[in-house]
N, C-alpha and C positions, 0 to 999 in steps of 0.2 A: 827801214822796216819794210818787209815784204807786203805786197798788196792785199793778201788775204787778211792780215792782221790789222791793217789800216781799216779795212771794212768792219772787222770785229769791234775795233775801238770806236768807230763812228756810230755804233748803235745797233748793228745787226745782231750782236750777241745779246739776248735779253738778260740784263744783269739781275733783275728781280725774280727770275723764275726759280722756284724752289724745286730742284731736280729730285731731291729725295722723296717729296710727296706728290710729285706730278704723276697724274694718271696716264693710261696708254694713249688716250686720245691727244693729250698735250704733248707727250714725248714724240708721237708720230709727226707732229708739225715741226719738230726740232731736228729732223734727220738730214736736212739739206746740208751739203758740205760747208757752205758759208757760215752756218750757225753751229753745226755739230763739231767740226774740226777745232775751231777756236775754244769751244767749251772743253773738248777733250785735252787740248794743249794745256789749259788751265788745270785740269785735273791731273795731268801728268807732272806739272810743276809741283803739285802738292807732294809727290812721291820723292822729290829731290832730297828731302830731309829723312828719308828711310834709313834705318840702322844698317840695312843690308846694302853695302856699297855696290854690289853687282846689280841689284834691282834698280838702284838709282842710275847706274850707267845705262841699263836697258831702256828706262823711260826717257833719259836724256837723248839718247840716240834716236829714239822713236819721235821725239819732238823735232829733231833735225829733218827726219824723213817727212813729216807732215808739213813742213814748210815748203816743200817742192810742189810747184804748180801741177806737175803731171799727175800727182796722186789726187789732187782736187778734181781735175778733169775726169779721171778714171771713175772716181766715186760719183760724180754728177751724171755719168753715163749709165751707172747701174741703177736700173728701174724695177728690179725684183721687189714684189710686195713682202713686207715683213709682218708676220702674224704675231701678235702679242700673246696669243694663248698657246703657241706650240711648246712642247717640252723639248727645248733645245739641248743638245749634247755638247760637250767640249770639242774644240777643234784643234787639230794638230797643224793646221796650215800656218807656215812661217813666213810666207811671201807677204810683203808689206800690204798689198791691196787686200789679200785674203785676211790678214790680220785686222785690217781696218774694217772690213765688212763684218767680221765677227764681233768686233767691238761695237759696232753699230747695232747689230742684232741683239747683243747682250743688253745694250742700252734700252732697246725697244721692249725686250722681254722683261727686264729686271731693274731698269734705271741705273743709277750711279752704282749701286752694289753689284750689279751684273758686270759693269765695265771693270770695276776694281778686281773682281774675282777672275774675269777673263785675262786681264793683264798679268796677274800673278800666275795663273795657270800657263800662260804662253811662256813666261820667263822660266818657270821651272821645268817646263817641257823642253825649252831650248837647252837648258843645262843638262837635263837627263838624257836627251837624245845623243849627246856626245859620249855618253858612258855605256849605252846599251849596245851589246853586240846583237847580231841577227838571232842567235840562239836565246838570248835574254828576252827579246821581243816575242819570239814564238812561245817561250814558256809562260810569259804574261798572258798571252792570248788564250793559251790553254786554261789557265786558272780562271780567266774572265768568261769562260764558257758556262753560262748560267741557264742553259736551255732545258736542263732536267732537274728541277728542284726536288722531284719525288726520290731522287737517289741521295739526297742529303740526310735521310732518315732510314738507314738500313735496318735498324732494329724494329721500326714500325712496319717496314715492308715485309718483314718475316712473318707477320701475323695476318690472318684474314679478318677484316673488319666489316661491319654492317653500318652503313650510313643511312640515317633516317632524316629526310629533309622536310621540315614543317614550314609551309609557306602560306602567306596570306596577308591581308591588310592588318593594321593595328586593331586591337580589341577583337581578335577573332579566336582566341583560345590556343594559338600555336605554342607559346611559351608555357602555358599552363600544362599542356599534355606532355611536353618535353621534361618539365620539372617533376611531374608525377612519376614518370619513368625513372628519373634519378632517385627519387625517394624510395623506390622499390629495390634498388640495387645495394649491394653490400659496400661497394667502393665506387667512388665517383668524383667528377670534376665538373664544376660550372665555370664558364669563362664568359665574362660580359665586357661591354665597352666602357663601363663607368664604375668608379670607385663606389658610387651610390648603390648600383645594382648588385655588386659583389657583396656589399653590406646587407642588402635585402635578402639575398639567398642564404648568406651566412646566418643571419638571424632566423630566417624561416626554418632551415634545416635543424639548427640546434633546438628551436621551440618544438619541433616534432620528434625530438629524441634521437636525431641523427647527428652525433658529434661532428662538427665541421670546423676546419681551419680557414682562416682569412688570409689571403696573399694578394697584396697590392704593391704598387711600386714603392710606396713609403710606409707600409705597415704590414706586419705579420703577427697574427694571433694564433697561437698553436694550442691545441687541446691536449694536455699531457706532454710528457717528455719527447715522445716520438711522433707526436702529431695524430690527427684523426684520419679515419678512412675516407672522409669527404673533404673536399677542398673548394672553396669559392674564391675565384681570382678575377682580376682584370686580365684581359686576353693576352697582353704582352707578358704576363707573368706565369703563364701555364707551365707546369712542370712536365715536359715532354717524356721524360724517361720513367714516368710512373705508370705501372700496369694497373688499369682500373676496369670495372665492368661497363660503366656508362659515363660518357662525357656530354655535356650540353654546351654548345657554342652559340651564343645569342648574337642577333643582329648580323647574320652571315653576309648580308649584302655589303657590309663594310670591307669585305675582301677586295673590292674594286676601288677603294679609297686610294688617292694618289700618294698619301703620305703614311697612313697607318695601316693599309691593306696587307702589308707583309705579316702582321701579327695574326690575322685571320687565316692567311695561307699557311703559316707555320703551325697553327693549331690544327687545321684540317689535314695537313700532310704528315704531322709528326706525333700527334696524340696516340699513345698506345692503349686505346680503349676497344673493347669488343664491340661496343655500339657507340656511334657518335650521332647525336641528335643536333641538327642545325636548324635554327629558327631565323626566319627573315622574309624578305620580300620575294614575290614570285619571279621578278626579273632575274634573280640569281640562278634559277633552275638549269638553263642550258649550260652555263659555265661549270656548275657543281657536277652535272652529269659527265661532262668531259674529264674533269679532274678525277672523279671516281673511276672512270674507265681507265685512265692512265695509271692508277695505282692498283687496279685489279680488285677493288672493293665493290661489294654489293650495295645498291642503293634503292630506297624506297622514297617515293614523294607523296606527302599528304598535303592536300590543299584545303584551306579553310576559308570560309566566308565570314564577313564581319557579323558580329552577334547583335549589333544594333545599328540602325541606319545613321548615316552622317550627311548633314545638309549644310550647304553654304548659304547664309543669310543673304537676303536681297539688299540689305542696307548695312552700313557701318554704324557704329555708335555715335558718330559725328563729334567725337571728343566729349560727349556728355556722360560724365561718370555717374550721374544720377540714374542712368539707365541700367546700371549694373544690378544683378540680382543674385540670390543665393545659389551657390554651385558654379559661379563664373570663375574662370582662370585667366588672368591677364598675363601674357607672355612678354617679358622684357629681356633684353639682350645685354644688360650690364648690371653689375652688382649695385652701383650707385643708383642706376635707374630704377631698380627694383625697390629699394628703400624709399626713393623719392616718390614713386608710384603709390606705395603703401601709405605714406604720409598723406598724399593728395586724396587718395580714396577715402581714407578715414575722416579727413576734415571735411570732405564734401558730402559723404553719404551717412556719416555716423555709424558706419558698420565696421566690425572688427575684421582684420585682414591677417591671413597666415602667409608666410613666405617660405619658398623652397628654392635653393639653388646649390650648385655643385660643391662649393667650399664651406658650406655649413657643416659643423661637427655632426656626425651621425646621430648623436642623441637628440641634439636640437632639431635636426631635420625630421626624425621620427616623431617628436612631439608636435611639430607643426603640421605634419601630415595627419596625425591623429585628430587634432583640433578641427581640421577642415573636413576630414572624412565623417566625423561624427554628426549625424543629422540633428541631434539635440543640442549641439554646441552652438554658440553664437558667433563662431568664426565663419561668416558667410561667403567670403571671397578669398581666393588665392592669388597671390602674385608670385610668378615663378619664372626660372630661366628655361632655356631650351632643353635642359636636362630632362624635363618630363617626357620628351619625345622618345626617350629610350626605354620606356616600359615602366616607370614608377607607377605603382597602383594608387591612384588618387580619384575621388569621387567627383570628377569634373563633368558638368553638364554642358558648359559652353566654353570654347576656347576663343579668346579675343587677343588678336596680335596688337600690341602697342605700336609695333612697327614691323614691316617685313624686310627691314635692312638691319645690318649688324656691323659695328666697328670692329675691324679685324686687328687692331693695333697700329694700323697705318692709315686706313681710311675706311669709309663706309661702303659695304657691299650688300647686294640683294642676296637674300637667302636662297639657296638652291631649292629647286621644286621638291626633290625627294625628302629633304629635311623639313620643309613646310608641311608636306603631307603627313609626315611622321608626327610632328607636333599636333597638328590638327586632329589627327586620329585619336588622340587621347580624350576627346569630347565624347560624352554619352557612354561612359563605361557600362558594360553589360550588367555587371553585379552592382547592387546598390550599396551605399556606404555601410548600412547596418549589417550586410552579409560579409564585409571585409574581415578577414581573419587577422588577429594579432594587433598589437598596439599601433603599429605604423602602417598597416596595410601590407599587402604582399604582392606577388607577381601573378596572382590568379587572374585569368582573363575569360574564364568560362565556368559553367556549372559543373558539379561532380559528374553528372550523367550528360555527356555530350549529345547523345541521341535525343534525350528529352528536351534538352535546351534548344536544339536546332529546330525542333517542331513547335516550340512555343513562340507566340508573338514577341517581338523585342519590346521590353518595357521602357526603354529610354531612346530618345532621338538626340544624337550629338549635333550641336550647332557650332558653326564656325563663322567668325566675322573679324573685322579689324576695328581699331579705335579711330583711325583717320579714314576719310572718304577716298583719298587718292590711292590708298593701299589696296582697297578691295578688289579692283579689276585685275591687278597683278596676282593677288591671291587666288581669285577664281580661275584665272588661266592656268596657274600652277596646279590647282586641285583637279581641274578637268582634263589636263593633258595626260597623254600616256607616256610613261617613263620608258627610256630605252633599256634593253637588256644589258647586263654587265658583260663586257666583252673579254676582260682579262683580270687575272689575280695579281695582287702586288707581292713583290719579293724584294728582299735585301740581301746582299751577300753575307753568308754566315761568318762568324768569327774566324773559323779555321781557314777559309779562304783569304780573308783579309790579312791574316797573320803571314800566311805563305806568300802572298802578293807583295807585302811590305819588304820582304827580305831582299827583293831585287833592287832596292833603292838605298842610296847612302844614308847613314843615320841622321844626317843633317837635313834630309829632304823634308819639306813641309808635309805634314800628315794630310792636310786638306788637298794637297796635290795628288797624293796617293789615292785618296777617295775618288777624286774627280777622274783620275786616269783609269781606275778600275771601272767606273761607270762608263767612260768613253769606249773602252775596249769590249765591254760586256756583249755577249750574244744571248738572245733570248728567244724562246718559242712564242708564237703569236698569242698564246693564251695566258701569257705572263707579261707584266710591266714592272720595270724597276722603279721602286718608290723614290720620290724626289728627295734630294739632299736639301733640307730646309735649314734647320738650325745647326746641323752637324758641321758645316763649313766654318760657321762663325765660332763654334765651340773650339774646333780644331785650331783655328788661328789664334784664339785667345790664350790657350794653354801651350802653344807651340814653344814659347821661350823657356818653359819650365824644364829644368834639368832632371834627369834620372827617371823620367817617366818611360815605361816600356811601351811598345806598340799595343800590347793588350790593355794597359792602363788607358791609353788614348782611345781606344775602341770603346771602353766602358764609359768614359767621360762623354764621348760623342753621342751615346745613347741616353744621356741623362735628361730627365724632363725639365728642361730650363730654356728660357728664351732670353736672348741678350739685349732686347729692346729696352729693358729696364736699365737705367744708367748705372746703378750700383752693382748689378749682377756680374759684369765682367771681372771687376775687382774681387768680388767674393769667390767666383768660380776659380780664379787664378790662385787665391789663397788656399782653397781646398785642394787643388792640384799640387801646390807646393807641399802640403801635408803628406800627400802620397809619395811625391818624388823624393822628399827628404826622409820619409818614414819617421816623421816627427809626430809630436802629439796632436791629435785631432780632437782634444777635449774642447768642449764648446766654449769654455771661458778662456781658452788660450789662443783663440783666433780673433785678433784685434779688428779684423775687417767686418765681423759681424756687429751690426748696430744695436747691441743688447741694451745700451744705455737708454734707449727710447722708453723701456718699460718703467724707468724711474721718473719719467716726465709726466706732468699733469696732462690728461687727455684734452686734446685741442681739436675741435671740429673744423680743421682747415685742410685744404688739398695737400699741402706739403707734408703735414704730419701723416695724412692718410697714405701717401706714396711711400713714406718711410716705413710704415707698418707693413704695407704690402710687400715691400722689398725684403723685410725680415722674415715675413711669412713664407715667401718663395725660397729664401735661403734655407730656412729650417726644413722645408720639404725636401730640398736637395740634399741637406745634411743626412736626413733620415733615409733617403734613397741610397746615398753613398755608404751609409752604416751597414747595409746588408751586403755590400759588395766588397768593402774594405773594413771589415769588422775590427781588425786590429789597430786601425788608425782612428776611426771615428767611434769613439768609445762611450760617448754619453747619449746613448740613444733614449734612455728613459727620461733624462733631463730635457732633451730635445722635444719630446712629445709633451712634456709639461709646459715648456715655454711656448710651444706652438699653440697650446690651448689658451694661455694667457693673451697671446697676440690676437687670437680669434675673438676672444671676449672684447678686447679693446676695438677691433675693427667693428664689431657689431654696434658697440656704443657709439663710436665715431659716426658710423653710417646713420644711426638713428637721429643724431643731432645734425650731421652733415646734410642729410636730405631734407631737413626742415628749413634750412636756410633759404630765404627768398632769392638770394644771389645764385646759389647752386641750382635751384629749380629754374631760374630764368636762363642759366647756361645750358641746361638740359633741353629747355624748350627751344632754344636757338639751334642747338645740335639737330633736334627733331625736325625744325623747319628747313634747315639746310638739306637734311636727308630727303624730305619731301620734294624739295626743288630738284634734286638730282633724280629722284624717281620720275618726276614728270618729264624728264628728258626721254624716258623710254617710249613716250608717245611720239617722239620726233621720228621722221623718216630715217635718219641715221641710225636710230636705235634698233631698227629692224635687221641690221646687218649682223653677221656672225660675231662681231666684236662688241655688240651692245653691252654685254655684261660687265666688260672691263672698264666701262665709263666710271664705275664706282669702286674699283678694287685695284690693288697692287698685284701683279702676277707673282708667282711663286719664285722665291729666291732659292739657291743660286744655281740652277741648271743653265749651263752656257750654251751659246749658239755655235752651230757648225757654220762654216762659211757658205754663203749662198753661191750656188753654181753659177758661172757666168760663161757657160759655153756659148759659143756663136759670137762673142765680143772679142775683139783683138785688144787685150790689155798687155800683151807680152812685151811690147817695146817699151811702154811707159813703166811697166813693172820691173823690167830688167834693170833699168837705171837706178831706181830707188831701192831695189832689193840689195844692192851692194852695201848700202849703209847698214842694214841689219846683219847681213852675212859677215861683215867685217868687224863686228863689234868685238871689243876687248873688254872682258869682264874684270872688274877689280875683285880679288878674292873676298868673299863675304859669307857669313854663315846665313844660310836661307831661313833660319829660325828668327832672324831679325826683321823679316818683312813685316812692315806695320799692317795691322789689321784695318780694314776699311771702317 
């Protein structure tokens, strides 16, 4: 055995390290050649069982390269710093050292999943490079020129629009004034970031005698056969080709979001409205001015001040729930945590508690909000998720953060300052609960007469604090700090470009490679950023083996609202894709992968049963989403809505019992204590570096690294010898669709 692997066997390779859950700080200690390369070899051995014989050969030959001492010395000489927060792009480098550096960067940025994706990308790139002519590459580069997104909407560019930008802090009246203008119009569209907000506006407009349709990803409610003149949508579902008088786009600062920003950019650039009213934070003004100028649209900026003062309390509640009082809202970042907190507050204080969170059915959420908003009701306290930060109208006097960290599905992360500010700003709502209109409240944030209201003293002071003492300094720093201006708008290649780009690749080419290749070649103007490929790559790899799916079908599936972290979801997603590929029955009862039998079981307040219910709920949301895009396949839409309601009822019943279990409350307590220990690390000197935030979070998957430049170092001699091993590879013919998903 060669010397490096003797070292690995002797204990240098940490066998107990959980790479999948390791944070950036842990991974950074794992990059030395004598630990990273043995781990990489073990990972490459995993792919020897790949159904794609060519990929297995690729990884086997790479193992041979890694056993050469020269590559070890070259990597040990490489001292460039690897940033875990950079948005890496895929690399075309095929030289062994460059490939190894790219794999090391992918590991630092995204852990094991980053390495797996980089390996597959490099393999498919090697295959594709042998088939592309110079003209093919030039045509690909032309299609990947994404510098001028304003040109993607020629019909909109043909009209002169007026952009009205309403900016200010929460509780300043900006959304109220935009919606008043929408109510005055004959035709209009509202676009918001949450399903809850779309429901709010839909209910509000219909109550005021303005017939309105509701359009979200998994629900469409149409007024009459042809629909209404008003539409309330989630921003991703905005009908771009509809001519309207007024459009309102809420939370416009989300245009800078690294994952969802493309939807706000699409709405701003593509809506065919005579007037577009944008509501959001003041830090969005410079970018929106630039975008308006590039489109030739007129722009007005209206700046608002908060209608009631907001104050950070000098002390936390110190975990003493007896200090809670009427009008308090405790913000909790998990559904189980919400119900556990509700139970704990009720048993400690003997006060009634209302709950509001995103997945509650609209009717239940409206009822809970009404209970809390009514000053004569005995529901004194609200426990809610961070959904309240997006503008739900609730009579909150004091916001109390149960924690300032949140579990992202992989690990706990500190909530970003803009989000903390937005949630905290819901405290001290200007209007009193008695003045709220409608059964569930609405989005009003000011009085009917703004001039009068601005001259009056603010009746309420909003208070903000934390439940835990350790969280308060971090919250105070976030609240007092100035937010940086938004520098760029998110974009994503439109379907038309993806379809044309895909024609340059053989039918067997992995669609995930096509997506990554387009991202790599893309050219962008500095005022735009390409939204990251997060779940799209995993979805593409999951449905890759499914026969008879067109490129358009694959694009639709990659846009689906699904995460594959749930262990049952890949199987369910593949089953739905087979229904489309085979054009077979997508009737709800004909899909055996759907665990509908759980509805026949007795309700059990245990974790396993809860996970199964949540899996079915997510599957039904996906089914409904697909039913609007493949209506001829997924035909049981009404039944899916009914079953989804049954599942939600069971989830609420389970949570009520689940959260009352002492064992569950103890587990939540331990998770909270662990989060507090991690938060305390922020006071360490190391935490003051630029990478402090990644101590508690997993960087985004799966944007891949480009090779670190190593100019000034002479690796040519060492690299030339080992390069022959890769250049001389002979690939066994294999269908690239058989590459195993990581």
